[in-house]
KOLMAR-319797 format. One record per residue (C-alpha): residue number from 1; x, y, z. Coordinates in Angstrom, 2 decimals. Each point is the difference from the previous one (the first is absolute). Layout:
<pts>
<pt num="NUM" x="X" y="Y" z="Z"/>
...
</pts>
This chain:
<pts>
<pt num="1" x="9.77" y="12.67" z="61.16"/>
<pt num="2" x="2.46" y="0.51" z="-3.06"/>
<pt num="3" x="-2.70" y="-3.41" z="-1.53"/>
<pt num="4" x="-2.98" y="2.98" z="0.81"/>
<pt num="5" x="1.82" y="2.59" z="-2.05"/>
<pt num="6" x="1.16" y="-2.54" z="-2.53"/>
<pt num="7" x="-3.51" y="-1.12" z="-1.01"/>
<pt num="8" x="-1.21" y="2.80" z="0.09"/>
<pt num="9" x="2.60" y="1.04" z="-2.30"/>
<pt num="10" x="-1.22" y="-2.68" z="-2.32"/>
<pt num="11" x="-4.13" y="0.67" z="0.02"/>
<pt num="12" x="0.95" y="3.53" z="-1.37"/>
<pt num="13" x="2.76" y="-0.88" z="-3.11"/>
<pt num="14" x="-1.39" y="-2.98" z="-0.96"/>
<pt num="15" x="-0.83" y="-0.56" z="-3.55"/>
<pt num="16" x="-4.13" y="0.67" z="0.56"/>
<pt num="17" x="0.65" y="3.38" z="1.51"/>
<pt num="18" x="2.86" y="0.86" z="-2.82"/>
<pt num="19" x="-2.32" y="-1.01" z="-2.88"/>
<pt num="20" x="-3.30" y="2.28" z="1.90"/>
<pt num="21" x="-1.24" y="2.44" z="-2.97"/>
<pt num="22" x="-2.29" y="2.90" z="0.85"/>
<pt num="23" x="-2.39" y="2.27" z="-1.68"/>
<pt num="24" x="-0.91" y="3.48" z="0.92"/>
<pt num="25" x="-2.58" y="1.82" z="-2.10"/>
<pt num="26" x="1.38" y="3.78" z="0.50"/>
<pt num="27" x="-3.12" y="1.14" z="-2.12"/>
<pt num="28" x="-3.26" y="-1.65" z="-1.71"/>
<pt num="29" x="-2.22" y="1.96" z="-2.65"/>
<pt num="30" x="-2.32" y="0.47" z="-2.12"/>
<pt num="31" x="-1.27" y="2.93" z="-2.75"/>
<pt num="32" x="-2.72" y="-1.07" z="-2.08"/>
<pt num="33" x="0.24" y="2.26" z="-3.12"/>
<pt num="34" x="-1.88" y="0.58" z="-3.09"/>
<pt num="35" x="0.03" y="2.00" z="-3.00"/>
<pt num="36" x="1.76" y="0.56" z="-4.01"/>
<pt num="37" x="-2.82" y="-1.98" z="-2.44"/>
<pt num="38" x="-3.59" y="-0.21" z="1.60"/>
<pt num="39" x="-0.14" y="-3.27" z="1.64"/>
<pt num="40" x="3.35" y="-0.49" z="1.72"/>
<pt num="41" x="0.79" y="-0.51" z="3.40"/>
<pt num="42" x="1.26" y="-2.07" z="2.85"/>
<pt num="43" x="2.41" y="-0.47" z="2.99"/>
<pt num="44" x="3.96" y="1.50" z="0.26"/>
<pt num="45" x="0.85" y="-2.19" z="3.15"/>
<pt num="46" x="3.96" y="-0.15" z="1.67"/>
<pt num="47" x="1.69" y="-0.90" z="2.85"/>
<pt num="48" x="3.24" y="0.09" z="1.28"/>
<pt num="49" x="1.61" y="-2.01" z="2.39"/>
<pt num="50" x="3.42" y="-1.23" z="1.43"/>
<pt num="51" x="0.89" y="-3.60" z="-0.77"/>
<pt num="52" x="2.73" y="-1.59" z="2.24"/>
<pt num="53" x="2.59" y="-2.13" z="-1.02"/>
<pt num="54" x="0.71" y="2.20" z="-3.37"/>
<pt num="55" x="-0.25" y="-3.40" z="-1.65"/>
<pt num="56" x="-3.35" y="-0.48" z="0.48"/>
<pt num="57" x="-2.35" y="-0.24" z="-3.64"/>
<pt num="58" x="-3.30" y="1.59" z="-0.96"/>
<pt num="59" x="-2.10" y="-2.06" z="-1.49"/>
<pt num="60" x="-3.34" y="1.31" z="-0.53"/>
<pt num="61" x="-3.07" y="2.36" z="2.10"/>
<pt num="62" x="-3.59" y="-1.00" z="0.45"/>
<pt num="63" x="-2.01" y="2.67" z="0.54"/>
<pt num="64" x="-3.72" y="-0.55" z="0.41"/>
<pt num="65" x="0.09" y="-3.11" z="-1.58"/>
<pt num="66" x="1.83" y="1.11" z="-3.01"/>
<pt num="67" x="3.57" y="-1.29" z="-0.79"/>
<pt num="68" x="3.02" y="2.16" z="-1.64"/>
<pt num="69" x="3.47" y="-1.43" z="-0.68"/>
<pt num="70" x="2.66" y="2.25" z="1.62"/>
<pt num="71" x="2.76" y="0.78" z="-2.24"/>
<pt num="72" x="3.41" y="1.55" z="1.10"/>
<pt num="73" x="1.31" y="0.02" z="-3.06"/>
<pt num="74" x="0.63" y="3.92" z="-1.53"/>
<pt num="75" x="-3.32" y="1.06" z="-0.99"/>
<pt num="76" x="-1.91" y="-2.36" z="2.34"/>
<pt num="77" x="-2.66" y="0.85" z="2.81"/>
<pt num="78" x="3.19" y="-0.67" z="3.52"/>
<pt num="79" x="1.83" y="3.37" z="-0.17"/>
<pt num="80" x="3.09" y="0.00" z="2.03"/>
<pt num="81" x="-0.44" y="2.97" z="2.71"/>
<pt num="82" x="3.37" y="1.06" z="0.24"/>
<pt num="83" x="-0.68" y="2.26" z="3.25"/>
<pt num="84" x="-1.93" y="-1.91" z="2.24"/>
<pt num="85" x="1.30" y="-3.00" z="-1.16"/>
<pt num="86" x="-3.26" y="-1.52" z="-1.49"/>
<pt num="87" x="-1.57" y="-1.26" z="-2.33"/>
<pt num="88" x="-3.18" y="1.33" z="-1.51"/>
<pt num="89" x="-2.41" y="-1.95" z="-1.93"/>
<pt num="90" x="-2.01" y="1.71" z="-1.87"/>
<pt num="91" x="-2.82" y="-1.83" z="-2.23"/>
<pt num="92" x="-2.94" y="1.75" z="-1.70"/>
<pt num="93" x="-3.74" y="-2.13" z="-0.65"/>
<pt num="94" x="-0.34" y="2.57" z="-3.77"/>
<pt num="95" x="-3.99" y="-0.76" z="-1.66"/>
<pt num="96" x="-0.20" y="1.11" z="-3.23"/>
<pt num="97" x="-2.98" y="1.08" z="-2.59"/>
<pt num="98" x="1.88" y="-1.90" z="-2.84"/>
<pt num="99" x="1.73" y="-2.96" z="1.94"/>
<pt num="100" x="-1.57" y="-2.81" z="-1.11"/>
<pt num="101" x="2.13" y="-2.21" z="1.70"/>
<pt num="102" x="-1.19" y="-3.40" z="2.34"/>
<pt num="103" x="1.83" y="0.56" z="2.89"/>
<pt num="104" x="1.62" y="-3.26" z="0.98"/>
<pt num="105" x="1.32" y="-1.12" z="3.20"/>
<pt num="106" x="3.28" y="-1.05" z="0.00"/>
<pt num="107" x="0.83" y="-0.71" z="3.66"/>
<pt num="108" x="-2.33" y="-2.39" z="2.55"/>
<pt num="109" x="-2.58" y="1.95" z="1.63"/>
<pt num="110" x="1.08" y="0.73" z="3.32"/>
<pt num="111" x="-2.21" y="0.26" z="3.47"/>
<pt num="112" x="1.70" y="2.07" z="2.49"/>
<pt num="113" x="-1.24" y="2.50" z="2.83"/>
<pt num="114" x="1.34" y="3.79" z="-0.66"/>
<pt num="115" x="-0.14" y="2.26" z="-3.53"/>
<pt num="116" x="2.91" y="-1.73" z="-1.60"/>
<pt num="117" x="2.24" y="-3.50" z="-0.38"/>
<pt num="118" x="3.60" y="0.74" z="-0.53"/>
<pt num="119" x="1.75" y="-3.29" z="-1.76"/>
<pt num="120" x="3.84" y="0.12" z="1.01"/>
<pt num="121" x="2.89" y="-2.57" z="-0.43"/>
<pt num="122" x="2.44" y="-0.94" z="2.70"/>
<pt num="123" x="3.18" y="-2.37" z="-0.61"/>
<pt num="124" x="-2.88" y="-1.72" z="-2.43"/>
<pt num="125" x="-2.56" y="0.04" z="1.84"/>
<pt num="126" x="-3.43" y="1.56" z="-0.10"/>
<pt num="127" x="-0.90" y="3.12" z="2.37"/>
<pt num="128" x="-3.51" y="1.65" z="0.76"/>
<pt num="129" x="-0.65" y="3.14" z="2.16"/>
<pt num="130" x="-3.32" y="1.17" z="0.26"/>
<pt num="131" x="-0.76" y="3.99" z="-0.24"/>
<pt num="132" x="-2.86" y="0.62" z="2.24"/>
<pt num="133" x="-0.72" y="3.93" z="-0.93"/>
<pt num="134" x="0.09" y="2.57" z="-2.63"/>
<pt num="135" x="-0.34" y="3.64" z="-0.08"/>
<pt num="136" x="-2.33" y="1.40" z="-2.29"/>
<pt num="137" x="1.04" y="2.97" z="-2.04"/>
<pt num="138" x="-2.25" y="2.71" z="-1.85"/>
<pt num="139" x="-0.89" y="-0.52" z="-3.19"/>
<pt num="140" x="1.93" y="1.04" z="-3.42"/>
<pt num="141" x="-2.52" y="1.51" z="-3.19"/>
<pt num="142" x="2.75" y="-0.13" z="-3.16"/>
<pt num="143" x="-1.35" y="2.58" z="-2.58"/>
</pts>
């Protein structure tokens, strides 16, 4: 009996279980917008998630096959929600009338089954998490 209990304790306290990461999506939404100068429009994406352990680092996100770098620095597109101990990814994909830039993809194309693919690093290894659905909010119209 003693060996069985020791075996169960070892199984649940193994390094593989201690290093497990979890990603929990609290909220995922998209909201179209238009306005300002004639011809400006776009979509705001917001994804609130909890990452465990805290030492995970968000790298990038793919939303509907477009890639975006994630930046946790002040002024970046990843904010820390201290109330819920969560991270908020805030992406704006805008199309502007006078925008003559040709969009270039910096990140390799990733194929996945879902709305968004979050890429993060933990202990120098890269992991991914798929967001399966996203809530559609009413569009915004700016004057």
